[in-house]
C-alpha positions in Angstrom: 0.0 0.0 0.0 1.6 3.3 -1.1 0.8 6.9 -1.3 1.9 9.2 -4.1 4.7 11.5 -2.7 3.7 15.2 -2.7 5.7 17.9 -4.3 9.0 18.6 -2.5 8.6 21.4 0.0 11.3 24.0 -0.3 13.4 25.2 2.6 13.3 28.7 1.2 9.6 29.1 2.1 8.8 31.6 4.9 7.4 30.1 8.1 3.7 30.8 7.3 4.0 29.4 3.8 5.9 26.4 5.1 3.1 25.7 7.6 0.5 26.0 4.8 2.4 23.8 2.4 3.1 21.2 5.0 -0.5 21.0 6.3 -1.8 20.7 2.7 0.8 18.1 1.6 0.2 16.0 4.7 -3.5 16.2 4.1 -3.1 15.0 0.5 -1.1 12.0 1.7 -3.8 11.2 4.3 -6.6 11.4 1.7 -4.8 9.1 -0.6 -4.0 6.6 2.1 -7.6 6.7 3.4 -9.1 6.2 -0.1 -6.8 3.2 -0.7 -7.5 1.6 2.6 -11.3 2.0 2.1 -10.9 0.2 -1.2 -8.9 -2.5 0.5 -11.6 -2.8 3.2 -9.1 -2.1 5.9 -10.4 -2.0 9.5 -11.0 1.5 11.0 -8.4 0.8 13.7 -5.8 0.0 11.0 -6.7 3.1 9.1 -6.3 5.2 12.3 -2.9 3.8 13.1 -1.6 4.0 9.6 -2.8 7.6 9.2 -1.2 8.7 12.5 2.1 7.1 11.5 2.2 8.4 7.9 1.4 12.0 8.8 3.9 12.1 11.8 6.7 10.6 9.7 6.1 13.0 6.8 5.9 16.1 9.0 8.9 15.3 11.1 11.1 14.3 8.2 10.1 17.5 6.3 10.8 19.8 9.2 14.2 18.0 9.9 15.1 18.7 6.3 13.9 22.3 5.9 14.3 23.6 9.5 17.0 21.4 10.9 17.7 23.7 13.9 14.1 23.9 15.1 12.6 21.6 17.8 9.4 19.7 17.2 6.6 18.7 19.6 4.3 16.2 18.0 1.4 14.2 19.4 2.8 11.1 17.8 6.4 11.5 18.9 8.4 11.3 22.1 8.7 14.6 23.9 12.2 16.0 24.0 13.0 18.3 26.9 15.4 20.2 24.7 12.4 22.0 23.2 12.1 24.0 26.5 15.3 25.8 25.8 14.8 26.1 22.0 14.0 29.5 20.4 11.7 27.9 17.8 9.4 24.9 18.3 7.0 23.4 15.8 3.9 22.2 17.6 2.0 19.7 15.4 -0.9 17.3 15.5 -0.3 15.2 12.4 -3.8 13.8 12.4 -6.3 15.6 14.7 -9.5 13.6 14.8 -8.0 10.1 14.3 -11.3 8.5 15.1 -13.1 10.5 12.5 -10.4 9.7 9.9 -11.2 6.0 10.6 -14.9 6.6 9.6 -15.2 6.7 5.8 -18.1 9.1 5.7 -16.7 11.8 8.0 -14.8 15.0 7.0 -14.3 16.5 10.5 -10.6 15.7 10.9 -7.6 18.0 10.5 -3.8 18.5 10.3 -2.3 21.1 12.7 1.1 22.8 12.0 2.1 25.7 14.3 5.4 27.5 15.1 6.1 28.9 18.5 8.9 31.4 18.9 10.5 32.4 22.3 11.3 36.0 21.5 7.8 36.9 20.2 6.3 37.7 23.7 6.5 37.3 27.4 5.8 33.6 27.2 6.8 33.2 23.6 4.1 33.2 21.0 2.6 31.3 18.1 3.9 33.2 15.0 2.9 31.0 12.1 0.3 28.2 11.6 -2.0 26.4 9.3 -4.9 24.0 9.8 -5.7 21.6 7.0 -9.2 20.2 6.5 -8.2 17.6 3.9 -11.6 16.0 3.2 -13.0 19.5 2.5 -10.0 20.6 0.4 -9.3 23.5 2.7 -6.2 24.8 4.4 -6.5 27.9 6.6 -3.4 29.8 7.6 -2.1 32.8 9.5 -0.9 34.3 6.3 -2.9 35.1 4.4 -5.3 35.4 7.3 -8.8 34.0 6.8 -11.4 36.4 5.5 -13.4 38.3 8.3 -16.6 36.6 9.3 -19.9 38.1 8.3 -21.8 39.9 11.0 -23.9 37.6 13.2 -27.6 37.7 12.3 -28.8 34.5 14.0 -28.9 32.9 17.4 -25.2 32.1 18.2 -24.2 28.4 17.7 -21.8 26.7 20.1 -19.9 23.7 18.8 -19.1 20.8 21.1 -17.7 17.3 21.0 -19.5 14.4 19.3 -19.2 12.3 22.4 -19.7 14.6 25.3 -20.7 18.1 26.1 -18.7 19.7 28.9 -21.0 20.8 31.8 -19.6 24.4 31.6 -20.4 24.6 27.9 -24.0 23.3 28.5 -24.4 25.8 31.3 -23.1 28.7 29.2 -25.4 27.8 26.3 -28.4 27.6 28.6 -27.6 30.9 30.3 -27.1 32.8 27.1 -29.7 31.1 24.9 -27.3 29.6 22.4 -28.0 26.7 20.1 -25.5 23.8 19.8 -24.0 21.5 17.2 -21.6 18.6 17.3 -18.4 18.0 15.4 -15.4 15.8 15.7 -11.8 17.0 15.9 -10.6 20.2 17.7 -9.3 21.6 14.5 -12.6 21.0 12.7 -14.5 22.7 15.5 -12.1 25.7 15.7 -12.1 26.2 11.9 -15.9 26.0 11.9 -15.8 29.2 14.0 -13.2 30.8 11.7 -15.4 30.0 8.7 -18.6 31.3 10.3 -20.4 28.0 10.3 -20.7 28.2 14.1 -19.8 31.0 16.5 -18.4 29.6 19.8 -16.0 26.8 20.6 -15.8 26.4 24.4 -13.9 23.3 25.5 -13.2 22.0 29.0 -12.0 18.7 30.3 -8.8 18.0 28.5 -6.5 18.7 25.6 -2.8 19.0 24.9 -0.9 21.8 23.3 -0.9 20.2 19.9 -4.7 20.0 19.9 -5.0 23.8 19.9 -1.8 25.5 18.9 -2.5 25.8 15.2 -6.2 26.4 15.5 -5.7 29.1 18.1 -3.1 30.9 15.9 -5.4 30.8 12.8 -8.3 32.0 14.9 -6.3 34.9 16.2 -5.2 35.8 12.7 -8.9 35.8 11.8 -9.6 38.4 14.5 -11.3 36.1 16.9 -11.1 36.1 20.7 -9.0 33.3 22.1 -8.3 32.5 25.7 -8.6 30.0 28.5 -12.2 29.8 29.8 -11.2 31.9 32.8 -10.1 34.6 30.4 -6.4 34.1 30.9 -3.8 33.7 28.1 -3.2 30.4 26.3 0.5 29.6 26.8 2.4 27.2 24.6 5.7 25.2 24.8 5.2 24.6 28.5 6.9 21.6 30.1 3.5 20.1 30.8 1.7 19.6 27.5 -1.7 19.6 29.1 -3.8 22.6 28.3 -7.3 21.6 29.3 -9.6 24.3 28.2 -10.1 27.1 25.7 -12.6 29.6 24.2 -12.8 30.8 20.6 -15.5 33.2 19.6 -16.1 36.6 18.0 -14.8 39.4 20.3 -18.3 40.9 20.9 -19.5 37.6 22.5 -16.5 37.0 24.8 -17.4 39.1 27.8 -20.9 37.5 28.1 -19.4 34.0 27.7 -16.7 34.6 30.3 -19.3 36.0 32.7 -21.4 32.9 32.2 -18.4 30.7 32.9 -17.8 32.5 36.1 -21.5 32.1 37.1 -21.1 28.3 36.5 -17.9 28.0 38.5 -19.4 30.0 41.4 -22.3 27.6 41.8 
């Protein structure tokens, strides 16, 4: 079982273009792999394992070739403490939404590529990123930034997990009269907000830095509010990769949502 190799990614690309090309090329490989495995009647578990392995290997090998001095933090790789002293760290989720990738009829899975730089802020900052939605043929990047969302003219929609709705998200939706929809991967949910298909992504209960780094960077580039659910800053390249909650929404909704979160936590 083989996948057609993508066009060689050039080391001369700037960081934002590199993130975009890498997310797109990884997605193309995953789509080819998935289609072949569906034709071969492979089991979903085999598809998931093969997709994770292929995407991780391609991303890490490419970054090693084109950015040999940068560190990499990948969901599918062993963490290396040297990233904590590095000036540049690529934070990647090679296949976000592995379970959805294993279901032939689902398109809510993603590829996350983000660059964190130490000298960009007090805690370092995400300076370039892309999120690929391969089944939809879309890649959203920090440069060029996504087009601004149209003004909201309907009841706001909150997107939550397919399998469970965090209690705080359910409470906020009830307090503010929001409607809700369900999607799979973190990247798919975040990009649904960026694209204006939904309006709020409020997550609590567990994620890692690679789950949100690229989506948060792209959402910021699109002019959206991004924070922890207590309103504090999302900080990346920390020793502990756990980053359990986040909020992405249009800025004019943020104060009401954060107030509703405080109401929930106070009870």
